[in-house]
mmCIF file of the N, C-alpha and C atoms, coordinates in Angstrom:
data_MODEL
# 
_entry.id   MODEL 
# 
loop_
_atom_site.group_PDB 
_atom_site.id 
_atom_site.type_symbol 
_atom_site.label_atom_id 
_atom_site.label_alt_id 
_atom_site.label_comp_id 
_atom_site.label_asym_id 
_atom_site.label_entity_id 
_atom_site.label_seq_id 
_atom_site.pdbx_PDB_ins_code 
_atom_site.Cartn_x 
_atom_site.Cartn_y 
_atom_site.Cartn_z 
_atom_site.occupancy 
_atom_site.B_iso_or_equiv 
_atom_site.pdbx_formal_charge 
_atom_site.auth_seq_id 
_atom_site.auth_comp_id 
_atom_site.auth_asym_id 
_atom_site.auth_atom_id 
_atom_site.pdbx_PDB_model_num 
ATOM 1   N N  . UNK A 1 1  ? 86.863  88.612  102.088 1.00 0.00 ? 1  UNK A N  1 
ATOM 2   C CA . UNK A 1 1  ? 88.354  88.337  101.758 1.00 0.00 ? 1  UNK A CA 1 
ATOM 3   C C  . UNK A 1 1  ? 89.080  87.444  102.894 1.00 0.00 ? 1  UNK A C  1 
ATOM 4   N N  . UNK A 1 2  ? 90.110  86.511  102.420 1.00 0.00 ? 2  UNK A N  1 
ATOM 5   C CA . UNK A 1 2  ? 90.853  85.489  103.502 1.00 0.00 ? 2  UNK A CA 1 
ATOM 6   C C  . UNK A 1 2  ? 91.455  86.501  104.469 1.00 0.00 ? 2  UNK A C  1 
ATOM 7   N N  . UNK A 1 3  ? 91.504  86.075  105.437 1.00 0.00 ? 3  UNK A N  1 
ATOM 8   C CA . UNK A 1 3  ? 92.580  86.582  105.988 1.00 0.00 ? 3  UNK A CA 1 
ATOM 9   C C  . UNK A 1 3  ? 94.115  86.228  105.659 1.00 0.00 ? 3  UNK A C  1 
ATOM 10  N N  . UNK A 1 4  ? 94.901  87.035  106.507 1.00 0.00 ? 4  UNK A N  1 
ATOM 11  C CA . UNK A 1 4  ? 96.453  86.875  105.524 1.00 0.00 ? 4  UNK A CA 1 
ATOM 12  C C  . UNK A 1 4  ? 97.224  87.090  107.009 1.00 0.00 ? 4  UNK A C  1 
ATOM 13  N N  . UNK A 1 5  ? 98.006  85.924  107.802 1.00 0.00 ? 5  UNK A N  1 
ATOM 14  C CA . UNK A 1 5  ? 98.624  86.573  109.125 1.00 0.00 ? 5  UNK A CA 1 
ATOM 15  C C  . UNK A 1 5  ? 99.784  87.195  108.790 1.00 0.00 ? 5  UNK A C  1 
ATOM 16  N N  . UNK A 1 6  ? 100.261 87.637  107.376 1.00 0.00 ? 6  UNK A N  1 
ATOM 17  C CA . UNK A 1 6  ? 101.269 88.071  107.146 1.00 0.00 ? 6  UNK A CA 1 
ATOM 18  C C  . UNK A 1 6  ? 101.407 89.643  106.562 1.00 0.00 ? 6  UNK A C  1 
ATOM 19  N N  . UNK A 1 7  ? 100.185 89.403  106.176 1.00 0.00 ? 7  UNK A N  1 
ATOM 20  C CA . UNK A 1 7  ? 99.477  91.341  105.806 1.00 0.00 ? 7  UNK A CA 1 
ATOM 21  C C  . UNK A 1 7  ? 98.830  91.708  106.752 1.00 0.00 ? 7  UNK A C  1 
ATOM 22  N N  . UNK A 1 8  ? 99.076  92.983  107.059 1.00 0.00 ? 8  UNK A N  1 
ATOM 23  C CA . UNK A 1 8  ? 98.133  93.928  107.882 1.00 0.00 ? 8  UNK A CA 1 
ATOM 24  C C  . UNK A 1 8  ? 97.424  95.399  107.538 1.00 0.00 ? 8  UNK A C  1 
ATOM 25  N N  . UNK A 1 9  ? 96.423  95.557  107.643 1.00 0.00 ? 9  UNK A N  1 
ATOM 26  C CA . UNK A 1 9  ? 96.100  97.267  107.563 1.00 0.00 ? 9  UNK A CA 1 
ATOM 27  C C  . UNK A 1 9  ? 95.718  97.607  108.769 1.00 0.00 ? 9  UNK A C  1 
ATOM 28  N N  . UNK A 1 10 ? 96.622  98.878  108.892 1.00 0.00 ? 10 UNK A N  1 
ATOM 29  C CA . UNK A 1 10 ? 96.513  99.481  109.768 1.00 0.00 ? 10 UNK A CA 1 
ATOM 30  C C  . UNK A 1 10 ? 96.495  101.093 109.659 1.00 0.00 ? 10 UNK A C  1 
ATOM 31  N N  . UNK A 1 11 ? 95.604  101.632 109.930 1.00 0.00 ? 11 UNK A N  1 
ATOM 32  C CA . UNK A 1 11 ? 95.194  103.177 109.938 1.00 0.00 ? 11 UNK A CA 1 
ATOM 33  C C  . UNK A 1 11 ? 96.573  104.131 110.272 1.00 0.00 ? 11 UNK A C  1 
ATOM 34  N N  . UNK A 1 12 ? 97.053  103.547 111.162 1.00 0.00 ? 12 UNK A N  1 
ATOM 35  C CA . UNK A 1 12 ? 98.224  104.046 111.575 1.00 0.00 ? 12 UNK A CA 1 
ATOM 36  C C  . UNK A 1 12 ? 99.856  103.762 110.935 1.00 0.00 ? 12 UNK A C  1 
ATOM 37  N N  . UNK A 1 13 ? 99.512  103.121 110.289 1.00 0.00 ? 13 UNK A N  1 
ATOM 38  C CA . UNK A 1 13 ? 100.892 102.300 109.406 1.00 0.00 ? 13 UNK A CA 1 
ATOM 39  C C  . UNK A 1 13 ? 100.704 102.722 107.587 1.00 0.00 ? 13 UNK A C  1 
ATOM 40  N N  . UNK A 1 14 ? 101.197 103.438 107.461 1.00 0.00 ? 14 UNK A N  1 
ATOM 41  C CA . UNK A 1 14 ? 101.165 103.911 105.834 1.00 0.00 ? 14 UNK A CA 1 
ATOM 42  C C  . UNK A 1 14 ? 99.894  104.394 105.750 1.00 0.00 ? 14 UNK A C  1 
ATOM 43  N N  . UNK A 1 15 ? 99.523  105.092 106.120 1.00 0.00 ? 15 UNK A N  1 
ATOM 44  C CA . UNK A 1 15 ? 97.944  105.425 105.963 1.00 0.00 ? 15 UNK A CA 1 
ATOM 45  C C  . UNK A 1 15 ? 96.708  103.957 105.567 1.00 0.00 ? 15 UNK A C  1 
ATOM 46  N N  . UNK A 1 16 ? 97.257  103.074 106.226 1.00 0.00 ? 16 UNK A N  1 
ATOM 47  C CA . UNK A 1 16 ? 96.329  102.170 106.073 1.00 0.00 ? 16 UNK A CA 1 
ATOM 48  C C  . UNK A 1 16 ? 96.708  101.294 104.690 1.00 0.00 ? 16 UNK A C  1 
ATOM 49  N N  . UNK A 1 17 ? 97.487  101.733 104.284 1.00 0.00 ? 17 UNK A N  1 
ATOM 50  C CA . UNK A 1 17 ? 97.462  100.504 102.879 1.00 0.00 ? 17 UNK A CA 1 
ATOM 51  C C  . UNK A 1 17 ? 98.118  99.230  103.536 1.00 0.00 ? 17 UNK A C  1 
ATOM 52  N N  . UNK A 1 18 ? 97.477  97.724  102.929 1.00 0.00 ? 18 UNK A N  1 
ATOM 53  C CA . UNK A 1 18 ? 98.231  96.874  103.173 1.00 0.00 ? 18 UNK A CA 1 
ATOM 54  C C  . UNK A 1 18 ? 99.627  96.786  103.179 1.00 0.00 ? 18 UNK A C  1 
ATOM 55  N N  . UNK A 1 19 ? 100.227 96.388  104.142 1.00 0.00 ? 19 UNK A N  1 
ATOM 56  C CA . UNK A 1 19 ? 101.984 96.144  104.219 1.00 0.00 ? 19 UNK A CA 1 
ATOM 57  C C  . UNK A 1 19 ? 102.383 94.458  104.922 1.00 0.00 ? 19 UNK A C  1 
ATOM 58  N N  . UNK A 1 20 ? 103.355 94.250  105.070 1.00 0.00 ? 20 UNK A N  1 
ATOM 59  C CA . UNK A 1 20 ? 104.173 92.999  105.524 1.00 0.00 ? 20 UNK A CA 1 
ATOM 60  C C  . UNK A 1 20 ? 103.885 93.173  107.009 1.00 0.00 ? 20 UNK A C  1 
ATOM 61  N N  . UNK A 1 21 ? 103.334 92.374  107.585 1.00 0.00 ? 21 UNK A N  1 
ATOM 62  C CA . UNK A 1 21 ? 103.459 92.403  109.067 1.00 0.00 ? 21 UNK A CA 1 
ATOM 63  C C  . UNK A 1 21 ? 104.394 92.714  109.528 1.00 0.00 ? 21 UNK A C  1 
ATOM 64  N N  . UNK A 1 22 ? 104.831 94.224  110.375 1.00 0.00 ? 22 UNK A N  1 
ATOM 65  C CA . UNK A 1 22 ? 105.885 93.913  111.509 1.00 0.00 ? 22 UNK A CA 1 
ATOM 66  C C  . UNK A 1 22 ? 107.114 94.819  110.313 1.00 0.00 ? 22 UNK A C  1 
ATOM 67  N N  . UNK A 1 23 ? 106.819 95.207  109.462 1.00 0.00 ? 23 UNK A N  1 
ATOM 68  C CA . UNK A 1 23 ? 107.296 95.721  108.395 1.00 0.00 ? 23 UNK A CA 1 
ATOM 69  C C  . UNK A 1 23 ? 106.823 97.213  107.771 1.00 0.00 ? 23 UNK A C  1 
ATOM 70  N N  . UNK A 1 24 ? 107.245 98.384  107.343 1.00 0.00 ? 24 UNK A N  1 
ATOM 71  C CA . UNK A 1 24 ? 106.509 99.079  106.551 1.00 0.00 ? 24 UNK A CA 1 
ATOM 72  C C  . UNK A 1 24 ? 106.600 99.191  104.878 1.00 0.00 ? 24 UNK A C  1 
ATOM 73  N N  . UNK A 1 25 ? 106.643 98.010  104.768 1.00 0.00 ? 25 UNK A N  1 
ATOM 74  C CA . UNK A 1 25 ? 106.748 97.276  103.428 1.00 0.00 ? 25 UNK A CA 1 
ATOM 75  C C  . UNK A 1 25 ? 105.167 97.190  102.971 1.00 0.00 ? 25 UNK A C  1 
ATOM 76  N N  . UNK A 1 26 ? 104.557 98.216  101.688 1.00 0.00 ? 26 UNK A N  1 
ATOM 77  C CA . UNK A 1 26 ? 103.812 97.909  101.228 1.00 0.00 ? 26 UNK A CA 1 
ATOM 78  C C  . UNK A 1 26 ? 103.297 96.636  100.271 1.00 0.00 ? 26 UNK A C  1 
ATOM 79  N N  . UNK A 1 27 ? 102.505 95.862  100.171 1.00 0.00 ? 27 UNK A N  1 
ATOM 80  C CA . UNK A 1 27 ? 102.196 94.678  99.197  1.00 0.00 ? 27 UNK A CA 1 
ATOM 81  C C  . UNK A 1 27 ? 101.944 95.799  97.857  1.00 0.00 ? 27 UNK A C  1 
ATOM 82  N N  . UNK A 1 28 ? 101.531 96.700  97.520  1.00 0.00 ? 28 UNK A N  1 
ATOM 83  C CA . UNK A 1 28 ? 101.929 97.434  96.214  1.00 0.00 ? 28 UNK A CA 1 
ATOM 84  C C  . UNK A 1 28 ? 102.960 97.210  96.176  1.00 0.00 ? 28 UNK A C  1 
ATOM 85  N N  . UNK A 1 29 ? 104.162 97.757  96.785  1.00 0.00 ? 29 UNK A N  1 
ATOM 86  C CA . UNK A 1 29 ? 105.461 98.217  96.273  1.00 0.00 ? 29 UNK A CA 1 
ATOM 87  C C  . UNK A 1 29 ? 106.174 96.528  95.312  1.00 0.00 ? 29 UNK A C  1 
ATOM 88  N N  . UNK A 1 30 ? 105.618 95.335  96.489  1.00 0.00 ? 30 UNK A N  1 
ATOM 89  C CA . UNK A 1 30 ? 106.385 94.235  96.045  1.00 0.00 ? 30 UNK A CA 1 
ATOM 90  C C  . UNK A 1 30 ? 105.586 93.626  94.903  1.00 0.00 ? 30 UNK A C  1 
ATOM 91  N N  . UNK A 1 31 ? 104.363 93.816  94.791  1.00 0.00 ? 31 UNK A N  1 
ATOM 92  C CA . UNK A 1 31 ? 103.835 93.616  93.579  1.00 0.00 ? 31 UNK A CA 1 
ATOM 93  C C  . UNK A 1 31 ? 104.159 94.384  92.195  1.00 0.00 ? 31 UNK A C  1 
ATOM 94  N N  . UNK A 1 32 ? 104.474 95.663  92.637  1.00 0.00 ? 32 UNK A N  1 
ATOM 95  C CA . UNK A 1 32 ? 104.863 96.604  91.414  1.00 0.00 ? 32 UNK A CA 1 
ATOM 96  C C  . UNK A 1 32 ? 106.186 96.168  90.724  1.00 0.00 ? 32 UNK A C  1 
ATOM 97  N N  . UNK A 1 33 ? 107.327 95.774  91.816  1.00 0.00 ? 33 UNK A N  1 
ATOM 98  C CA . UNK A 1 33 ? 108.550 95.457  91.623  1.00 0.00 ? 33 UNK A CA 1 
ATOM 99  C C  . UNK A 1 33 ? 108.196 93.922  90.995  1.00 0.00 ? 33 UNK A C  1 
ATOM 100 N N  . UNK A 1 34 ? 107.503 93.069  91.713  1.00 0.00 ? 34 UNK A N  1 
ATOM 101 C CA . UNK A 1 34 ? 107.531 91.815  90.761  1.00 0.00 ? 34 UNK A CA 1 
ATOM 102 C C  . UNK A 1 34 ? 107.294 91.983  89.458  1.00 0.00 ? 34 UNK A C  1 
ATOM 103 N N  . UNK A 1 35 ? 106.235 92.896  89.187  1.00 0.00 ? 35 UNK A N  1 
ATOM 104 C CA . UNK A 1 35 ? 105.690 93.107  87.637  1.00 0.00 ? 35 UNK A CA 1 
ATOM 105 C C  . UNK A 1 35 ? 106.413 93.781  86.584  1.00 0.00 ? 35 UNK A C  1 
ATOM 106 N N  . UNK A 1 36 ? 107.678 94.442  87.284  1.00 0.00 ? 36 UNK A N  1 
ATOM 107 C CA . UNK A 1 36 ? 108.995 95.177  86.617  1.00 0.00 ? 36 UNK A CA 1 
ATOM 108 C C  . UNK A 1 36 ? 109.833 94.275  86.291  1.00 0.00 ? 36 UNK A C  1 
ATOM 109 N N  . UNK A 1 37 ? 109.476 92.950  86.992  1.00 0.00 ? 37 UNK A N  1 
ATOM 110 C CA . UNK A 1 37 ? 110.501 91.999  86.388  1.00 0.00 ? 37 UNK A CA 1 
ATOM 111 C C  . UNK A 1 37 ? 111.538 91.635  87.362  1.00 0.00 ? 37 UNK A C  1 
ATOM 112 N N  . UNK A 1 38 ? 111.735 92.452  88.805  1.00 0.00 ? 38 UNK A N  1 
ATOM 113 C CA . UNK A 1 38 ? 112.429 91.686  89.454  1.00 0.00 ? 38 UNK A CA 1 
ATOM 114 C C  . UNK A 1 38 ? 112.203 90.568  90.463  1.00 0.00 ? 38 UNK A C  1 
ATOM 115 N N  . UNK A 1 39 ? 113.131 89.748  90.886  1.00 0.00 ? 39 UNK A N  1 
ATOM 116 C CA . UNK A 1 39 ? 113.445 88.154  91.364  1.00 0.00 ? 39 UNK A CA 1 
ATOM 117 C C  . UNK A 1 39 ? 113.033 88.655  92.643  1.00 0.00 ? 39 UNK A C  1 
ATOM 118 N N  . UNK A 1 40 ? 111.875 87.927  93.462  1.00 0.00 ? 40 UNK A N  1 
ATOM 119 C CA . UNK A 1 40 ? 112.047 87.536  94.664  1.00 0.00 ? 40 UNK A CA 1 
ATOM 120 C C  . UNK A 1 40 ? 113.276 87.689  95.441  1.00 0.00 ? 40 UNK A C  1 
ATOM 121 N N  . UNK A 1 41 ? 113.907 87.221  95.111  1.00 0.00 ? 41 UNK A N  1 
ATOM 122 C CA . UNK A 1 41 ? 115.957 87.422  95.647  1.00 0.00 ? 41 UNK A CA 1 
ATOM 123 C C  . UNK A 1 41 ? 116.466 88.831  95.632  1.00 0.00 ? 41 UNK A C  1 
ATOM 124 N N  . UNK A 1 42 ? 115.981 89.715  94.571  1.00 0.00 ? 42 UNK A N  1 
ATOM 125 C CA . UNK A 1 42 ? 116.399 91.066  94.088  1.00 0.00 ? 42 UNK A CA 1 
ATOM 126 C C  . UNK A 1 42 ? 115.431 91.891  95.188  1.00 0.00 ? 42 UNK A C  1 
ATOM 127 N N  . UNK A 1 43 ? 114.291 91.607  95.927  1.00 0.00 ? 43 UNK A N  1 
ATOM 128 C CA . UNK A 1 43 ? 113.446 92.494  96.252  1.00 0.00 ? 43 UNK A CA 1 
ATOM 129 C C  . UNK A 1 43 ? 113.577 92.310  97.856  1.00 0.00 ? 43 UNK A C  1 
ATOM 130 N N  . UNK A 1 44 ? 113.834 90.840  98.146  1.00 0.00 ? 44 UNK A N  1 
ATOM 131 C CA . UNK A 1 44 ? 114.798 90.773  99.303  1.00 0.00 ? 44 UNK A CA 1 
ATOM 132 C C  . UNK A 1 44 ? 115.735 91.672  99.956  1.00 0.00 ? 44 UNK A C  1 
ATOM 133 N N  . UNK A 1 45 ? 116.704 91.616  98.589  1.00 0.00 ? 45 UNK A N  1 
ATOM 134 C CA . UNK A 1 45 ? 118.227 92.153  99.070  1.00 0.00 ? 45 UNK A CA 1 
ATOM 135 C C  . UNK A 1 45 ? 117.715 93.918  99.468  1.00 0.00 ? 45 UNK A C  1 
ATOM 136 N N  . UNK A 1 46 ? 116.548 94.531  98.262  1.00 0.00 ? 46 UNK A N  1 
ATOM 137 C CA . UNK A 1 46 ? 116.333 95.711  98.985  1.00 0.00 ? 46 UNK A CA 1 
ATOM 138 C C  . UNK A 1 46 ? 115.517 95.919  100.137 1.00 0.00 ? 46 UNK A C  1 
ATOM 139 N N  . UNK A 1 47 ? 114.631 95.028  100.599 1.00 0.00 ? 47 UNK A N  1 
ATOM 140 C CA . UNK A 1 47 ? 114.402 95.260  101.692 1.00 0.00 ? 47 UNK A CA 1 
ATOM 141 C C  . UNK A 1 47 ? 114.378 93.812  103.036 1.00 0.00 ? 47 UNK A C  1 
ATOM 142 N N  . UNK A 1 48 ? 115.766 94.035  103.445 1.00 0.00 ? 48 UNK A N  1 
ATOM 143 C CA . UNK A 1 48 ? 116.060 92.843  104.236 1.00 0.00 ? 48 UNK A CA 1 
ATOM 144 C C  . UNK A 1 48 ? 115.225 92.321  105.296 1.00 0.00 ? 48 UNK A C  1 
ATOM 145 N N  . UNK A 1 49 ? 114.446 92.947  105.373 1.00 0.00 ? 49 UNK A N  1 
ATOM 146 C CA . UNK A 1 49 ? 113.281 92.241  106.761 1.00 0.00 ? 49 UNK A CA 1 
ATOM 147 C C  . UNK A 1 49 ? 112.245 91.332  106.127 1.00 0.00 ? 49 UNK A C  1 
ATOM 148 N N  . UNK A 1 50 ? 112.242 91.414  104.475 1.00 0.00 ? 50 UNK A N  1 
ATOM 149 C CA . UNK A 1 50 ? 111.600 90.376  103.993 1.00 0.00 ? 50 UNK A CA 1 
ATOM 150 C C  . UNK A 1 50 ? 112.094 88.824  103.656 1.00 0.00 ? 50 UNK A C  1 
ATOM 151 N N  . UNK A 1 51 ? 110.722 88.273  103.750 1.00 0.00 ? 51 UNK A N  1 
ATOM 152 C CA . UNK A 1 51 ? 111.769 86.715  103.659 1.00 0.00 ? 51 UNK A CA 1 
ATOM 153 C C  . UNK A 1 51 ? 110.517 86.183  102.478 1.00 0.00 ? 51 UNK A C  1 
ATOM 154 N N  . UNK A 1 52 ? 110.839 85.068  101.641 1.00 0.00 ? 52 UNK A N  1 
ATOM 155 C CA . UNK A 1 52 ? 110.413 84.477  100.785 1.00 0.00 ? 52 UNK A CA 1 
ATOM 156 C C  . UNK A 1 52 ? 108.854 84.670  100.949 1.00 0.00 ? 52 UNK A C  1 
ATOM 157 N N  . UNK A 1 53 ? 108.268 83.933  102.185 1.00 0.00 ? 53 UNK A N  1 
ATOM 158 C CA . UNK A 1 53 ? 106.882 83.726  101.950 1.00 0.00 ? 53 UNK A CA 1 
ATOM 159 C C  . UNK A 1 53 ? 106.285 85.607  102.454 1.00 0.00 ? 53 UNK A C  1 
ATOM 160 N N  . UNK A 1 54 ? 106.474 86.261  102.690 1.00 0.00 ? 54 UNK A N  1 
ATOM 161 C CA . UNK A 1 54 ? 106.222 87.695  102.613 1.00 0.00 ? 54 UNK A CA 1 
ATOM 162 C C  . UNK A 1 54 ? 105.886 87.663  101.389 1.00 0.00 ? 54 UNK A C  1 
ATOM 163 N N  . UNK A 1 55 ? 106.507 87.612  100.336 1.00 0.00 ? 55 UNK A N  1 
ATOM 164 C CA . UNK A 1 55 ? 106.840 88.018  98.446  1.00 0.00 ? 55 UNK A CA 1 
ATOM 165 C C  . UNK A 1 55 ? 105.318 86.965  98.525  1.00 0.00 ? 55 UNK A C  1 
ATOM 166 N N  . UNK A 1 56 ? 105.483 85.684  99.033  1.00 0.00 ? 56 UNK A N  1 
ATOM 167 C CA . UNK A 1 56 ? 104.405 84.776  98.465  1.00 0.00 ? 56 UNK A CA 1 
ATOM 168 C C  . UNK A 1 56 ? 102.467 85.489  99.063  1.00 0.00 ? 56 UNK A C  1 
ATOM 169 N N  . UNK A 1 57 ? 102.919 85.583  100.232 1.00 0.00 ? 57 UNK A N  1 
ATOM 170 C CA . UNK A 1 57 ? 101.376 86.331  100.965 1.00 0.00 ? 57 UNK A CA 1 
ATOM 171 C C  . UNK A 1 57 ? 101.088 87.365  100.187 1.00 0.00 ? 57 UNK A C  1 
ATOM 172 N N  . UNK A 1 58 ? 101.904 88.486  99.802  1.00 0.00 ? 58 UNK A N  1 
ATOM 173 C CA . UNK A 1 58 ? 101.381 90.087  98.863  1.00 0.00 ? 58 UNK A CA 1 
ATOM 174 C C  . UNK A 1 58 ? 101.068 89.175  97.564  1.00 0.00 ? 58 UNK A C  1 
ATOM 175 N N  . UNK A 1 59 ? 101.280 88.424  97.055  1.00 0.00 ? 59 UNK A N  1 
ATOM 176 C CA . UNK A 1 59 ? 100.667 87.878  95.758  1.00 0.00 ? 59 UNK A CA 1 
ATOM 177 C C  . UNK A 1 59 ? 99.387  86.904  96.000  1.00 0.00 ? 59 UNK A C  1 
ATOM 178 N N  . UNK A 1 60 ? 99.288  86.625  97.007  1.00 0.00 ? 60 UNK A N  1 
ATOM 179 C CA . UNK A 1 60 ? 97.860  85.500  97.576  1.00 0.00 ? 60 UNK A CA 1 
ATOM 180 C C  . UNK A 1 60 ? 96.834  86.815  97.807  1.00 0.00 ? 60 UNK A C  1 
ATOM 181 N N  . UNK A 1 61 ? 97.713  87.752  98.319  1.00 0.00 ? 61 UNK A N  1 
ATOM 182 C CA . UNK A 1 61 ? 96.662  88.949  99.603  1.00 0.00 ? 61 UNK A CA 1 
ATOM 183 C C  . UNK A 1 61 ? 95.741  89.673  97.652  1.00 0.00 ? 61 UNK A C  1 
ATOM 184 N N  . UNK A 1 62 ? 96.403  89.813  96.551  1.00 0.00 ? 62 UNK A N  1 
ATOM 185 C CA . UNK A 1 62 ? 96.394  90.688  95.769  1.00 0.00 ? 62 UNK A CA 1 
ATOM 186 C C  . UNK A 1 62 ? 95.329  89.417  95.220  1.00 0.00 ? 62 UNK A C  1 
ATOM 187 N N  . UNK A 1 63 ? 95.548  88.452  95.020  1.00 0.00 ? 63 UNK A N  1 
ATOM 188 C CA . UNK A 1 63 ? 94.658  87.648  94.222  1.00 0.00 ? 63 UNK A CA 1 
ATOM 189 C C  . UNK A 1 63 ? 93.480  87.377  94.844  1.00 0.00 ? 63 UNK A C  1 
ATOM 190 N N  . UNK A 1 64 ? 93.250  87.349  96.177  1.00 0.00 ? 64 UNK A N  1 
ATOM 191 C CA . UNK A 1 64 ? 92.079  87.598  97.075  1.00 0.00 ? 64 UNK A CA 1 
ATOM 192 C C  . UNK A 1 64 ? 91.332  88.201  97.502  1.00 0.00 ? 64 UNK A C  1 
ATOM 193 N N  . UNK A 1 65 ? 91.842  89.447  96.647  1.00 0.00 ? 65 UNK A N  1 
ATOM 194 C CA . UNK A 1 65 ? 91.211  90.913  96.869  1.00 0.00 ? 65 UNK A CA 1 
ATOM 195 C C  . UNK A 1 65 ? 90.849  91.230  95.544  1.00 0.00 ? 65 UNK A C  1 
ATOM 196 N N  . UNK A 1 66 ? 91.424  90.682  94.848  1.00 0.00 ? 66 UNK A N  1 
ATOM 197 C CA . UNK A 1 66 ? 90.795  90.705  93.159  1.00 0.00 ? 66 UNK A CA 1 
ATOM 198 C C  . UNK A 1 66 ? 89.925  89.718  93.033  1.00 0.00 ? 66 UNK A C  1 
ATOM 199 N N  . UNK A 1 67 ? 89.730  88.994  93.842  1.00 0.00 ? 67 UNK A N  1 
ATOM 200 C CA . UNK A 1 67 ? 88.655  87.330  93.773  1.00 0.00 ? 67 UNK A CA 1 
ATOM 201 C C  . UNK A 1 67 ? 87.357  87.803  94.053  1.00 0.00 ? 67 UNK A C  1 
ATOM 202 N N  . UNK A 1 68 ? 87.107  89.293  94.819  1.00 0.00 ? 68 UNK A N  1 
ATOM 203 C CA . UNK A 1 68 ? 86.166  89.819  95.578  1.00 0.00 ? 68 UNK A CA 1 
ATOM 204 C C  . UNK A 1 68 ? 85.850  90.808  94.482  1.00 0.00 ? 68 UNK A C  1 
ATOM 205 N N  . UNK A 1 69 ? 86.182  91.497  93.441  1.00 0.00 ? 69 UNK A N  1 
ATOM 206 C CA . UNK A 1 69 ? 86.186  92.506  92.973  1.00 0.00 ? 69 UNK A CA 1 
ATOM 207 C C  . UNK A 1 69 ? 84.986  92.246  91.987  1.00 0.00 ? 69 UNK A C  1 
ATOM 208 N N  . UNK A 1 70 ? 84.265  93.246  91.551  1.00 0.00 ? 70 UNK A N  1 
ATOM 209 C CA . UNK A 1 70 ? 82.839  92.966  90.605  1.00 0.00 ? 70 UNK A CA 1 
ATOM 210 C C  . UNK A 1 70 ? 83.131  93.157  89.527  1.00 0.00 ? 70 UNK A C  1 
ATOM 211 N N  . UNK A 1 71 ? 83.127  92.257  88.459  1.00 0.00 ? 71 UNK A N  1 
ATOM 212 C CA . UNK A 1 71 ? 82.914  92.489  87.054  1.00 0.00 ? 71 UNK A CA 1 
ATOM 213 C C  . UNK A 1 71 ? 82.569  93.324  86.106  1.00 0.00 ? 71 UNK A C  1 
ATOM 214 N N  . UNK A 1 72 ? 83.092  94.309  85.586  1.00 0.00 ? 72 UNK A N  1 
ATOM 215 C CA . UNK A 1 72 ? 82.556  94.842  84.623  1.00 0.00 ? 72 UNK A CA 1 
ATOM 216 C C  . UNK A 1 72 ? 83.286  95.005  83.251  1.00 0.00 ? 72 UNK A C  1 
ATOM 217 N N  . UNK A 1 73 ? 82.247  95.087  82.526  1.00 0.00 ? 73 UNK A N  1 
ATOM 218 C CA . UNK A 1 73 ? 82.492  94.886  80.897  1.00 0.00 ? 73 UNK A CA 1 
ATOM 219 C C  . UNK A 1 73 ? 81.815  96.069  80.124  1.00 0.00 ? 73 UNK A C  1 
ATOM 220 N N  . UNK A 1 74 ? 81.902  96.280  79.038  1.00 0.00 ? 74 UNK A N  1 
ATOM 221 C CA . UNK A 1 74 ? 81.633  97.546  78.907  1.00 0.00 ? 74 UNK A CA 1 
ATOM 222 C C  . UNK A 1 74 ? 82.832  97.746  77.679  1.00 0.00 ? 74 UNK A C  1 
# 
């Protein structure tokens, strides 16, 4: 998987979940909020330390993670 400078995985932070570097905001939360229809602006209002680049980094991280997944048909 590609490295993402805005995303960090540290077992000491949020149990090792990927978070936006320098925050405790998990990538998962950002993706769930986007999936629920929230705008990046609304997410940043909920989490004032986030920047628009952080929202895009969360999406890129997820895309890269999924690109490395094995395909299973059945």
